[in-house]
C-alpha positions in Angstrom: 11.6 -20.3 5.3 15.3 -20.9 6.7 17.9 -18.2 7.9 20.6 -19.9 4.6 17.9 -18.0 2.5 20.2 -13.8 2.0 18.5 -11.8 -0.4 20.4 -9.5 -1.6 17.9 -6.2 -3.2 19.8 -3.9 -5.2 17.5 -0.4 -5.8 16.1 -1.3 -2.2 14.6 2.5 -2.6 12.5 2.1 -5.1 8.8 0.6 -5.3 10.4 -3.0 -6.5 13.0 -3.2 -4.4 11.2 -1.7 -1.1 8.3 -4.1 -1.3 10.0 -7.0 -2.4 12.5 -6.8 0.4 9.8 -5.9 2.9 8.1 -9.0 1.5 10.9 -11.6 2.2 11.6 -9.9 5.8 8.2 -10.9 6.7 8.8 -14.2 5.2 11.9 -14.9 7.4 14.5 -14.3 5.2 17.9 -12.0 6.1 17.8 -8.8 3.5 20.9 -6.8 2.3 20.2 -4.1 0.8 21.6 -1.8 -1.7 21.6 1.6 -2.6 24.0 4.3 -4.2 23.8 6.2 -1.3 23.5 5.4 3.0 20.4 5.3 4.0 18.2 4.3 7.0 15.7 1.4 6.1 14.0 -0.5 9.2 13.6 -3.8 7.2 16.8 -4.1 6.0 19.3 -6.6 8.0 22.6 -4.6 6.4 22.9 -2.1 4.2 25.6 -1.8 1.6 26.0 2.0 -0.2 27.8 1.4 -3.4 27.8 3.5 -6.8 27.4 0.4 -9.5 28.8 2.5 -11.9 32.1 2.7 -10.2 34.0 -1.1 -10.5 36.4 -0.4 -8.0 33.7 1.3 -5.5 31.1 -1.3 -5.6 33.9 -4.0 -5.6 34.8 -2.7 -2.2 31.7 -2.1 -1.4 29.8 -5.3 -2.1 32.6 -7.3 0.0 29.6 -6.8 2.3 27.4 -9.4 0.9 29.5 -12.6 0.0 27.0 -14.6 2.0 23.9 -13.7 -0.2 22.4 -16.8 -2.0 19.5 -14.7 -4.1 19.9 -11.4 -5.9 16.8 -9.1 -6.9 17.8 -6.6 -9.2 15.3 -3.7 -9.5 17.2 -1.1 -10.4 18.2 0.9 -13.3 19.5 4.6 -14.4 18.2 6.7 -17.0 20.8 8.7 -19.2 20.8 10.8 -22.0 20.4 8.2 -24.9 19.6 5.1 -25.4 23.3 3.8 -26.4 24.1 5.3 -22.9 21.6 3.9 -21.1 22.9 0.3 -22.8 26.5 1.0 -22.0 25.5 3.0 -18.5 23.0 -0.2 -17.2 24.8 -2.8 -18.6 27.5 -1.9 -16.2 26.2 -1.4 -13.3 24.5 -5.2 -13.4 27.9 -6.6 -14.4 29.8 -5.0 -12.0 27.1 -5.8 -9.4 27.8 -9.4 -10.0 31.6 -9.0 -10.4 31.3 -7.7 -6.9 30.1 -10.9 -5.2 31.4 -13.2 -6.8 32.1 -15.2 -4.1 28.7 -15.2 -2.6 27.0 -18.6 -3.2 24.2 -17.6 -5.1 21.4 -20.1 -6.0 19.0 -17.8 -8.2 18.8 -14.0 -9.7 15.6 -12.1 -10.5 15.7 -9.1 -12.8 13.1 -6.2 -12.9 12.7 -4.7 -16.4 8.9 -3.8 -18.0 7.0 -3.1 -20.7 9.6 -1.7 -22.9 10.7 -4.8 -23.3 8.3 -5.0 -26.0 7.2 -1.2 -26.7 11.0 -0.2 -27.8 13.4 1.8 -26.1 13.0 5.4 -25.2 14.5 6.5 -27.9 12.2 4.1 -30.3 9.1 3.9 -28.4 6.2 2.8 -29.4 7.4 3.3 -33.3 6.1 -0.7 -33.4 2.6 -1.8 -32.7 2.8 -5.3 -31.1 0.2 -7.7 -30.4 -1.4 -7.5 -27.4 -1.6 -9.0 -25.1 1.9 -8.6 -25.2 3.4 -12.2 -24.9 6.3 -13.5 -22.7 7.2 -15.7 -26.5 7.7 -12.7 -28.0 11.0 -11.9 -29.3 13.1 -9.0 -29.3 12.9 -6.0 -31.5 15.6 -4.3 -33.3 17.9 -1.6 -32.0 19.7 -0.9 -28.7 17.4 -1.6 -25.5 18.7 -1.4 -22.1 16.4 -4.4 -20.8 17.7 -6.4 -23.5 21.4 -5.2 -22.1 20.9 -6.0 -18.5 19.1 -9.8 -19.5 22.4 -10.5 -21.8 25.0 -9.4 -18.8 22.5 -11.8 -16.2 22.0 -14.5 -18.6 25.9 -14.7 -19.1 26.4 -15.1 -15.8 24.1 -17.4 -14.9 25.7 -19.2 -17.2 29.5 -18.7 -16.0 28.4 -19.4 -12.1 25.7 -21.8 -12.1 22.8 -20.0 -11.1 19.0 -19.8 -11.6 17.4 -16.8 -13.5 13.7 -14.9 -14.1 13.0 -12.0 -15.6 10.0 -10.0 -14.5 8.2 -7.2 -16.8 5.9 -5.8 -14.7 3.3 -2.6 -16.2 2.8 0.7 -14.9 3.5 0.0 -10.9 1.3 1.2 -8.0 3.2 1.5 -4.5 4.1 4.2 -2.3 7.9 5.1 -1.9 8.6 8.4 -1.4 11.2 10.0 -3.8 10.1 7.2 -6.7 10.1 9.3 -9.7 7.3 6.6 -11.9 4.7 7.2 -9.6 1.0 7.3 -10.7 -0.8 5.9 -7.9 0.7 9.0 -5.5 1.2 11.5 -8.9 -3.0 10.8 -9.6 -3.4 11.3 -5.6 -1.8 14.2 -5.8 -3.4 15.6 -8.8 -6.9 14.9 -7.5 -5.8 16.5 -3.7 -4.8 19.9 -6.1 -8.3 19.6 -8.0 -10.1 19.2 -5.3 -8.5 22.2 -3.6 -8.6 25.0 -6.7 -11.8 24.0 -8.0 -9.8 23.3 -11.5 -11.3 20.4 -13.6 -10.3 16.4 -12.5 -9.9 15.2 -16.3 -8.2 12.9 -17.8 -4.8 14.3 -19.1 -3.8 11.4 -21.8 -5.2 10.1 -25.3 -8.2 9.4 -26.7 -6.4 5.6 -27.2 -5.3 4.9 -24.1 -8.3 6.6 -22.6 -10.6 3.8 -24.2 -8.1 0.6 -24.3 -7.9 -2.0 -22.5 -4.9 -2.0 -20.1 -3.6 -3.1 -17.1 -0.9 -2.4 -14.2 1.2 -3.8 -11.9 0.0 -3.6 -7.8 3.8 -3.7 -6.5 2.9 -5.8 -3.5 1.9 -8.7 -6.3 5.1 -7.9 -8.1 7.0 -8.9 -4.7 5.0 -11.7 -4.0 5.9 -13.5 -8.0 9.8 -12.5 -7.6 9.6 -14.6 -4.1 7.8 -17.2 -5.7 10.3 -17.6 -8.9 13.5 -17.9 -6.4 12.3 -20.5 -4.3 10.4 -22.5 -7.5 12.2 -24.9 -9.6 9.9 -25.1 -12.0 10.2 -21.7 -12.4 13.8 -21.2 -13.3 15.4 -19.3 -16.6 12.1 -17.9 -17.4 11.0 -14.6 -18.4 7.4 -13.5 -16.8 5.2 -11.1 -17.4 3.9 -9.4 -13.8 0.0 -7.5 -13.7 -2.7 -7.4 -11.3 -4.7 -10.1 -12.8 -7.5 -8.0 -14.0 -8.2 -5.3 -17.2 -9.8 -2.0 -17.2 -10.0 1.0 -19.1 -10.0 4.1 -17.9 -13.1 5.4 -19.2 -14.2 3.3 -15.9 -11.1 3.7 -13.6 -11.1 7.8 -13.4 -14.3 7.8 -12.0 -13.4 5.5 -9.2 -10.7 8.0 -8.3 -12.7 10.7 -8.4 -15.2 9.2 -6.2 -12.5 8.4 -3.8 -11.7 11.7 -4.2 -14.8 13.0 -3.4 -14.7 15.5 -7.1 -16.2 15.3 -10.8 -14.5 13.8 -13.1 -14.5 15.8 -15.9 -15.6 15.4 -19.1 -12.9 14.3 -21.6 -11.7 16.7 -23.6 -10.7 14.6 -26.7 -7.0 15.2 -26.6 -4.4 15.3 -24.1 -3.9 18.1 -21.3 -0.5 16.8 -20.3 -0.3 17.1 -16.2 3.4 18.4 -16.7 1.5 21.4 -18.2 -1.2 21.5 -16.0 0.8 21.0 -13.2 3.5 24.5 -14.0 2.2 25.9 -11.0 2.0 22.8 -8.5 5.0 23.7 -6.4 3.2 26.8 -4.8 0.1 25.5 -4.6 1.4 22.2 -3.2 2.6 24.1 0.0 -0.9 25.8 0.9 -2.4 22.3 0.8 0.5 21.5 3.3 0.3 24.4 5.3 -3.5 24.0 5.1 -4.0 20.7 5.9 -1.0 20.2 8.4 0.8 17.4 5.9 4.2 16.0 6.1 6.3 18.7 4.7 7.5 16.6 1.3 8.1 18.8 -2.1 5.3 18.0 -4.7 8.6 17.4 -7.0 9.4 14.2 -4.7 5.4 13.1 -4.9 4.0 13.0 -8.2 5.9 12.3 -11.5 4.1 14.2 -14.0 6.4 13.5 -16.9 6.1 9.5 -16.5 2.4 9.4 -16.2 2.2 11.7 -18.7 4.0 9.0 -21.1 1.7 6.4 -19.6 -1.7 7.8 -20.2 -0.3 9.1 -23.5 -0.2 6.2 -25.7 -1.5 5.5 -28.4 -1.6 2.4 -28.3 -2.9 -0.6 -26.0 -0.9 -2.2 -23.6 -1.8 -5.2 -21.8 -0.3 -8.6 -21.2 -0.6 -12.3 -20.7 0.6 -13.9 -17.7 0.6 -17.3 -19.5 4.1 -18.6 -18.0 3.6 -18.2 -14.2 0.1 -19.4 -14.2 0.7 -22.5 -15.7 3.4 -23.2 -13.3 1.2 -22.3 -10.2 1.3 -18.6 -9.3 -2.0 -17.3 -9.1 -1.7 -14.4 -6.6 -4.8 -11.5 -8.1 -5.0 -7.6 -7.0 -7.8 -5.6 -8.0 -6.9 -3.0 -9.6 -9.2 -0.2 -8.0 -8.1 -1.8 -4.7 -4.4 -0.9 -5.4 -4.5 2.5 -6.2 -7.3 3.2 -3.0 -4.9 1.0 -0.9 -2.1 3.5 -2.0 -4.5 6.3 -1.2 -5.6 5.2 2.1 -1.7 4.4 2.7 -1.1 8.6 1.7 -3.6 9.5 3.7 -3.1 8.1 6.9 0.5 9.0 6.8 -0.4 12.9 6.7 0.7 13.1 2.7 -2.4 14.0 1.3 -5.4 15.6 2.8 -8.7 13.2 4.2 
């Protein structure tokens, strides 16, 4: 890959941004990273601290990115309601493109997700969309910050003559400390606490989700798809669902996770038992586990996202995706979902973040 490919990774400390940046770096790209604060990212060639909600500050900071050729926008900011989500997140992506107005951009990719089909936080799952979710599905009525981000992307692409792609992953499976939407790490912490305390390892979500067909997205596969879309002319100006390529039911996967940790999968009680309530005392228990096993001293609040896993596992409708757009254009990457989870668990053990 030519050194002329210079990627700007916006949201470089999150799951999608960090995996994409590392993947591009391994493939010979120059990688410029952006996050709100100064951080040390070992795979970044150049880091920029920019508050994208502040037009003046971000414009000044992004002067250091005037040479980038590809943009990978992998961030968002959650607000109190969807109207504010729309306002703030549209402002952020607009400020980003305004700040790199002189850059020779060839392609810009936006990572969103399945709220494109399920509705915003305020209207989540009030519709029952066809499954698998189709990339050709029309937008839902009402405000949705994904749509607002897309609209800015489309406007900028038309105005400045670059190609775009939109990527809609399902639940992302990977590992970054401090990521607040991280199911694999959350379930690893939950299983470790159950093993330590003898509590039942019970599936915490809804019966509909426990029994339904579903899928997830390995962060490594998303990175591969982003790279592919940025370098495949036929993929220009297209939305892509992004999932592992297999489907499963939690009735099966819950037992696989229990087997990995050497614990018994509890009988499903038939109704949700949310992790946020189950793990109300997790802080103190985790400190015990850290001390007993000599683990890295990372607070459980920086590892587990109880609320987000509760939301995903508590859905009351079937959620899985169709990948026709990328499959017909030649993207054939695949990940085993069981291995997506166990690879994260293996990494957590190797780094001494969870007990072996």
